[in-house]
C-alpha positions in Angstrom: -78.2 180.2 54.1 -79.8 178.9 50.9 -83.2 178.1 52.6 -83.4 181.8 53.8 -82.4 183.0 50.2 -85.6 180.7 48.9 -82.8 178.5 46.4 -83.3 175.1 46.8 -80.8 172.9 48.8 -79.7 170.2 46.6 -81.3 166.8 48.5 -78.6 164.9 47.7 -77.3 162.0 50.0 -73.5 162.1 51.0 -71.2 158.9 51.0 -71.6 157.2 54.9 -68.2 157.4 56.6 -68.3 153.8 56.6 -67.0 153.8 52.7 -63.6 154.1 52.1 -62.2 157.2 49.7 -62.4 154.5 46.2 -66.4 153.6 47.4 -67.4 157.1 48.5 -66.3 158.8 44.7 -68.0 155.5 42.9 -71.5 156.4 45.9 -71.0 160.3 44.0 -70.9 158.9 40.5 -74.2 157.4 41.0 -75.9 159.8 43.1 -74.8 162.8 40.6 -76.2 161.0 37.5 -79.4 160.4 38.9 -82.9 163.4 40.2 -81.3 164.4 43.1 -84.8 163.2 44.9 -84.2 159.7 43.2 -83.1 158.0 46.7 -84.6 157.8 50.1 -82.6 156.9 53.4 -83.8 153.2 53.4 -81.8 153.1 50.2 -78.3 153.6 51.6 -76.8 150.2 52.7 -78.4 148.6 49.6 -76.7 151.8 47.5 -73.4 151.4 49.9 -73.3 147.9 49.0 -73.9 148.4 45.5 -70.7 150.6 46.0 -68.7 148.4 47.5 -69.5 145.3 44.6 -68.2 148.0 42.1 -65.3 148.9 43.5 -64.4 145.0 44.6 -64.8 144.2 40.8 -62.7 146.7 39.2 -59.9 144.8 42.0 -60.8 141.6 40.7 -60.6 142.5 37.1 -57.3 144.5 37.9 -56.1 140.9 40.0 -57.5 139.0 36.7 -55.4 140.6 34.1 -52.2 140.5 36.3 -52.9 136.8 36.4 -53.3 136.5 32.9 -50.2 138.1 31.9 -47.9 135.7 34.0 -45.8 133.7 32.1 -44.7 130.7 34.4 -46.5 130.3 37.8 -50.5 130.3 35.9 -52.4 127.8 37.2 -56.2 127.2 35.3 -58.3 126.5 39.1 -57.0 129.8 40.7 -57.9 131.2 37.8 -60.9 129.7 37.5 -61.3 130.8 41.1 -61.2 134.8 40.1 -63.4 134.8 37.3 -66.0 132.9 40.0 -65.7 135.7 42.2 -65.9 138.4 39.3 -69.2 136.3 38.0 -70.7 136.9 41.9 -69.8 140.1 42.3 -71.8 141.1 38.8 -74.7 139.2 39.6 -74.5 141.4 42.3 -73.7 144.8 40.9 -77.0 143.7 38.1 -79.3 142.9 41.1 -78.6 145.6 43.6 -78.4 148.1 40.6 -82.3 146.1 39.5 -82.8 147.0 43.0 -82.1 150.7 43.1 -83.9 151.4 39.8 -80.3 153.2 37.9 -80.5 150.4 34.9 -81.1 151.6 31.7 -84.6 149.5 31.4 -85.6 151.4 34.5 -85.3 154.9 33.4 -86.5 154.9 30.3 -90.8 156.1 30.5 -92.5 153.9 28.5 -94.4 156.6 26.6 -90.9 157.2 25.3 -89.9 153.4 23.8 -93.2 153.0 21.9 -94.5 154.6 18.6 -96.6 157.0 18.5 -100.7 156.2 17.0 -100.2 156.1 13.7 -96.6 157.1 13.2 -96.0 154.7 10.2 -98.5 154.7 7.4 -100.5 151.2 6.1 -98.5 149.8 3.2 -101.1 149.1 0.9 -105.0 149.0 1.9 -106.4 145.1 2.2 -109.7 144.9 0.0 -111.0 141.7 2.1 -113.3 141.2 -0.6 -110.6 139.6 -2.9 -109.6 137.3 0.0 
């Protein structure tokens, strides 16, 4: 219907059915933060995996908080295993985010990071005859 009226159709991909509700919500948050044409079908499996890792990281974080509040039965080895799992998830999230170009650095253009030519005046002229 929109195509007949000449209006552009938003090409944002919907979450795949294989993701659960929380993962699908994460998918939509990521997709809606990026330009409509940022993701191509070849990116969908990587994006789905990123969503899984983000939700898993939230679950691990919740488990760590609950475990650290225990008064009795605290086992440093179990706590260490949880933090190792959290570290592994964090590394995967970073790696997948970089591969999808979702990081802060990937979203800034080089031209916006550098000062304009002659933006700063020289502090004083250098007289080569004195040196």
